[in-house]
N, C-alpha and C positions, 0 to 999 in steps of 0.2 A: 246244561250235561255235555261236555261234549266225548267224554269217554266212560266205560263201567268196566269194572273186574268182574269175575264169579271164579268160584270154588268149588272144591267137588268133596264130598266124602263116600267113603266104602258103605255106609247101612244108609243115609239119608242123603234126597233132592237137592242142589240147591235151591236160594232165593232169592229171586229177582225184588227187593223193596223199590217200589214205586216212591218216590218223593216229590213232593210237592215244593215247588219255590215260588215266592212270592215275590212279585215284583218292585225293583228299587226306588224310590220315593226319594233320593237326591235331587238335587238339581240341576238341571241341565242346561247347558247356555245356548245361543242360537247363533254364536259366531266361533271362529276360528282366528286365534291372532297371528300374525305375521312369526315363523319360526317354531311352532306348534303344531301337534300331531294328532293322531285319533288311532288308538291300536285297534286292532282285530281281535286281540285276546281279552279285552274289555267289555264286556256289553252294557255297561252305562257309559260308554265313551264314545255318545253322538250328540248332536245336533239334535235341537227341538226348535221348532217356530215360536214364537211370542204367544200367539194363541193355543199352542200343543196341536193345530191340525196334523201338522209334518213333521217327522224324524227324517233324518241323514247319519249316516254311517255305513258299519259292515251287517252286512244282509248274507245270511247262510242259507243254505239246501244243500240235501245230499249229505255225503261222506266229509268232503274237506273242502267244500268250494264256496267261496267269499266275495259277493258284489258291494264296492261302493256304492251306495244306492239312498235315495228319496223314497218314503213310503207313509200312506196314511195311520198316523197312530193310532189312531183310533177305531178303525177297520177290523173287522173280526182275525182275517188272516194276513194281516199287516201289509195292503194291497202294495206293490210299488210301483212308481210311478216314470222312475228316471234310474239309469243306469250307467256309470262309466265304463265301467267292465264287462256290456254283456258276455261277449265273445272270451274272455279269456280269465275266467274266476283268479281270485286270489287266496293264499294259502291261509290254512284257519289260526296258523302260528308264527310270529314276528312279521305278519305282514301290517302294512301302517300306510295312511293318508296323512302328508306334511304341506303344509303353505311356507313350501321354502323362504329363506331369505331374498333369492334372485324374485320375488315375487310369486314364483310358479306353484301351481299347485298339481303334488305328483303322490299316486299311486305304486309303494312300493313291493315286489313280494319277499316271500323270505329270504330268498338268496341274493338280495338288493337288488333285483334288474326291474328296471320299472316299465309296469304293464302301462300305467294311462298317464297324461300329464295333459296341463291346459296351456294354451299358447302365450304366456302373459310373463315370462319369461325378460328379465330385465326393464321389468315396472317398478311402480310405487306401490306396488299392489298391499293395502295393510292389511287388510283381514278378508274370510272369507264367511259371508252371511245368510242363514236359513231365511226367507222371507214368510210372512204368512200366506201366499200366494203359492207354496211349494219350490220357488225360484231360486237356488244356489247361486250366489252372487259373490264375485269377488273385486272386491270397493279399492280406490285410490284416496290418497289422505282427501281431495275434496267431495269423497263421498260417491264418484264419477263410478260406474258398472264396467269394470276391463274384460270380464267373463260374465257367463250368465248361462245357466243349464239348461233356460228356455230354448236358446239356441240348436242345441243337439238332442232334443228327443228320442228317448226310445221306442216303445208304441203305445204312449199316453200323452194328450192334449189336455192342461189345465186349463179352466177360464182364464183369459186374457191374455193367454200366450198365443202370443202371434205364430201363425201358421203359413210358411214363406216359400216359393221356388226352389228354395236351397235347406227345406228342411222335408223329411217324411216319417214316415208313420211302419215299422217294422215290426211285425207281430213274432210273437216267440213260435220257437217250434215244434214244443208240443207243449201239452200244459206240466209238464214234469221237466222243462229246460227252460232256462230264460236265453237260449244261444238264437243269435236272429232266424230267423223261419222264412219261409215263400213271398207271406204275402204281405204286399204294401201298399200304403194311402198317399199319394204324392200329387203333386202337380205336374202335369205332363207336358210336354212342350207347345203343345198348344192351347195353354193355360187353361185347360180344364181338370180339375178334381177326379180322380179316377180310384180303383181297386185294381191292381191285378197281380196274377201269381207268378214269381217270376221266380221258376223250377229253376234244377242243376241245367238240363237241356232245352226248355220249353218253357213260353213265357205267353201270359195270356189276359190280354183284359177282359172284365166283367161287370163290370158297373161304373158308368150309368150303362143302361142297358147298350149293349155292343153294336147291334144291328139297326139301332135306331139314330136316326141323323140327332146331330148336336141340340137344334131347335126342338126337336121332339121328345129331348129328353130334357127341358127347361134350361138347357144351359148357352153361354156365349163365349167365342174367342177372341171377339173384340175386347179385351182388356190386355195390358201391360203390364198390371200390378201383382197379379199374382199373391194374394193374399187372403187368408180367413180365419175365422176367429171366432168364437161363442163365450155371452156372459156368463155371470152369476145364476140368471135366471133361468139360463137353457134354451137360449137364441143365439144359432149359429147362421154366419153368414159368411158368404163368398164373393170373391171378385168377379168369377163365372158365372153369378146368378142363384147358383143353388143356396138354398137356405132349409132349415126347421128349425121346429121348437120343440123342446123337451116334454113330453106327458104332463109331468108335474110341474108347469113353468107357470111363475106367478106364487110358488111358495117361497117362503123365505130361509135364508141360512142354510140351503143344502148344498152340502160336499158334492161335487160330480167331477166325472174325469171322462174323456171321451178315448176310447183301446181298441185298436188293430186289434182284434182277437185269434188265438192259433186257430180257429177254425175258419177262417176269412171272410169275417164278416166284421164291419163296422159299428160299435156299440157305442150309446151316450149311457152311463150308469147314474145312479142318484143313490149318496148313503144314507141308510135307516139308522138314527142316532142311537136310537133303542137299542135293536140286533146287533149293531157293526155291520150288517151285512148290503150287498148291492142288489137295487132294484134297475132292472133296464126299463129307462124311460125314453129311448129311442133306436133305432136300426138302420140301417142303411138296406139290409135283406130279408125279406122276411121267410124266403124261404134256401136253405142253406146248399139245396141240391145246383142251385145257379152260379156259386162260388164254383169258378174252375181251378180243378185240379185236387177239393176235397176229398176225391175217393182214388187219385193219379192216373196214370198210363194204362189204358184200355180198358179200365175199369167204368162201373154205370152206377150213377147212386140214383136213389129213390126217396121220396118222401113218404114218410109210413105213421104220423106227420113226420116223425123224426126220421132224419137221414139217414139212411143206409147204404153200403157198396155190397155190389158183387161182381164177379168174373163174368164175361160172359161166354157161350160156350166154346170150349177149345182152346181156353184160357184157367189159371189158377193164379191165387194169391201170389206176391213174389215173397212178400214178405209177413206171416202170420202177427196179424196183430198190428203192423203199421200199414196203414192204405196211403201215406205218401209215398210208398213204391211201386202201389197200382198192381196190375197182374200181367204177368209173362206167357207166351205162346207155350202150345201142350206141343208145338213140332217146331223143328227147324226150319225159321225163316230164310235162310240162305238157300238150301233146298227146293223151298217151296214156290219159287219161281219156276221150276221147271216142272213142277206136279201140275194134274188135273186139280182141276179147284169146283167148290161147291158153294152155295150162298145159303147162310141161315138166316132164316128173318126172324126179327126183334121190333114186335109191334111198339108202336107208342114210345118208341129209344129213339134217340140222337146224339150223336154227337158233333158238338158245335164248335165251329170253323176249321181250318184246317183240308179248305176244298181247293182239289186240282181241278175240278171243273165244274159249272155251273151253265146246264142247259134248258131252253125251257122248249115245252110241245115237243116232248119225246118218250117214244114208248118206253116201257119198263124194260123190255128184251134189249133196246137199243142202250139202254143206259146199262144193262147189265153186261152186255158185249163190250163197252168202251169202258169198266173196270176189268176184267177177265183181259184184254188188249195190253194194260196197262200195268207194267211190274209194281209198281209205287203204290198204286190202289190195294187197300186194305178194306174196302166198303163204300157203301155209296146206299145215299139217302133217296127214297122215290115218296111221293104224296100221292095217293089215290084218290083224292078231291077235285079231278077236273084240272088242277095246275097242271098235272104232267111237266114238274120240275124232277131234275136229275142233280143230285151232288155228290161226288166220286172224291170219297177220304181219304189223304195221306198220310194221317195220323188218326189213332182213337184214344182222343184224349176230350175231356170235359162232356162225358159220358153222362146221360141224365135218362129217367123213363119216366113218362108224365102222361096221365089219362088224358089229356089237353092238347098232346101234340101228334095230330093226325098223321103222320106219315110214319115211316117204317125205316129201319138199319137194314140193310141187306150185309153180312157180314162173311167176308170170301175167306174160306176154309178152304185145305186140303181136302179131297173125299177119303182119304184113309182115316182123318180125324172121326172118330165117333161124338156126335152131339144128340142134345136134346134140349126139349124146350127152357128157356131160361127162367129160374127161380128166383125170381128178383127179389122177391121179399125176406127170402133168407140171409138175405147179407148182413153185416155187423157195423158196430159205430164205427163211422171214420175216423173219430176221436181217438178210440179208445186204443191204449199203447198197450205193447205185448209185455208180460211180467219181465221178461228178462230184458226189455231196452234200457240201459243206462249208457249216459253221455260221459264219457272221460275224456273232459279238456282242461287245461290250465297248465300251469311249469310242472317239471317232471317231478320235485320235489315235494307236488302237493299229494302225492299218492304213496310215500313211501313211508307207511305206517304198519307195524305189526298187528295183527289183529287174531284172534282165537275163531276158527271154527266152528259152527255151533249149530247145534240141532234144536230145536225148537218142539216142547212135548204141551199141550194147554192144556191145565188141570184145571176143571171147573167147579168154583162154588160161588153160593152164593147167599150171603148172611145177610137178609134182610132189615133184622134189628139194629145192625152194627152200621152193616153200610161200609165193608169192606172188601178190598178188589184185593185178589192173589193171583199172581201170575207166575209160574213156575218152570224154570228154563233149565234143560241138562246140559252140560258140557259135554262134547263126545271130544276126538280126535283133535290135536293142535293143529297149527300149520298157519301159514301166513297167507291171507286174500286182502284184497284192493276194500271187499266191503266183509261189516261185522255181519254175523247172522241178525242179531236187532235189525241194521237199515236194510237189509233184503226182506226180514219179515213184515213190517211195516211196509216196506214198498208195496210187496206183494198184494196185503189185505187193502191196502188203502186202491190199486187198480182192481181190485175185483168189485171191491164198493162200486167205485165210478162206474165199471162197466155193465153193474146192474145183477154180477154173480151173485150166488147165496150157497153156492156147493163149498166154500172154502168154510164154513163153520163147523160143519160134519170131519172137514180134515183135518183141524186143528184140535178137535176138543176130545179128550181123553176118550178113546174106544172101549175102556172100560165100564161107561157109565152105561153102554149097551141104548145109544137113542135118548136114554130116558132124564134129559133136561127142556128147559124153556128155551127156546131158539132167540128169545125177542131177548132174554137177559143174558145169553152166553153174549149175542151181538150188541147188546149196549157195553158188557163188562169188557168186550175185547176194542170195541172204538175206545171207551174211555182210557184203556191203558195206554193205547196206542197214543191218545193224545197228552196222556202225562209224562209221554217221553221225546217227546217233540224235540229236537235239535234246539229250537227257538224255543228261552224260555216265556216269550210272551203270548206263546199259542197253548202253555199248555192251562187247564184250569183250578181256580182255587181249589181248595179243600172242600167249602162248603159247597161250590158248585159238583163236584164229585159224587159227595153224600147224597145230594140233592136227585140226581142224576139217578141213581142207585135205588133211592127211598122212591119214585115214580115209577121206577120200572115194574111193569107188569107182566105178569105169564104170557 
């Protein structure tokens, strides 16, 4: 369901009836013949691998954004493993993917412009085929592979998919976007596998441990192949000597994926066939605060044990709810150079890298003078454990707090800036996005849609004998907006649930109930209602599941 209508009455509020749509059982092919197309407007117009593990077609998210993708058919959230056009989504009307007569597979937007195409023009390509491995291939007359999706991964590597010097995994920007983010998994120029934060103005490698030598990390650069792969059992091997095994290695018929997640960690997942949910069977980093850039410039990360982000004294968050932007100073950095300064002590805190100077056997006073005399110095690190090491910092990046770190950061600030001790535990989730955050990308025609401005009022009712949901929405003034009220409401509630907030329940329940309602029942009804209006019909529950969820809901 991609659109809905509401009407008003002078005496009664309008009702939004939640329709439950069942999945189509029509037969699906795993191939696309030359001259054929897949349409974005037909949900059943997809390719399905022979064993039905993978599906390929248009994957939608948000108001009107669609990607030509491959996903796990039976995972609960239809987990995407590959995208052709991740940074330029197609329109939900009129877009199509065609295997043209000249042999090229082409993704057309609604206006006929080409968003993406393969390099198989002027070939004898006869068909495109989705294999049981999750690989989409274009084959010639003799069955030879002319092009394959395995050669251009997005953020996920599948079993037996070769990872080489010419490929990399790039994480999503955040949980609500499929656009390319800042975290990469790749073979570096020294032939070693690495994880890197590659932001707009700063790049920083954080895995393997950057301050250890190559052999101390169990790696070697004496190889020219730069190739890695893992098998169905969960055993990963690489030409730089790195390898790992899944925690459930040895179990048969497990579907796996290795994903560069948007929080900067590389994880191997195993699919639970009974629930359709993913279980982590290996991860590169056990503490997310070791991920560089996870809290942005100037910010400090602390494990509590989950990672939280905070701004140091003299700084404030740049964009509330979005820690990718880090913290901004509460003072003029240009005028700062001519002002008197002071240093604020932050115990067990360090900013990794970006050292201006490193001096051993130096007093803390001498280290402080070194920072005062250098306009580039923003802080210095000093250990009072007898090592007497001084590190002056040109950038405040990769900040973290750890009780095991014996040094301190001495933050350089103007004397006029009022400061207090850092309340590091009052930070917030680094991957929790703002309710107002929305990425609008794609062709200009994508968002030329007339919608109604909606004001949502939730009236709570619970009939346990019948198990029926009633969601009432009232239409207010009209107008043209890029986002419908339903989309905004659903996105707001989902964001608050992800961030662990529960104040939204009181905000949307009818105030005439005066608080006399079951929070558990209200939460269940709203969450179930949201799932019923998912734009992707494959994510909507069946009527049986909906009724079961209501009957099992307790006060």
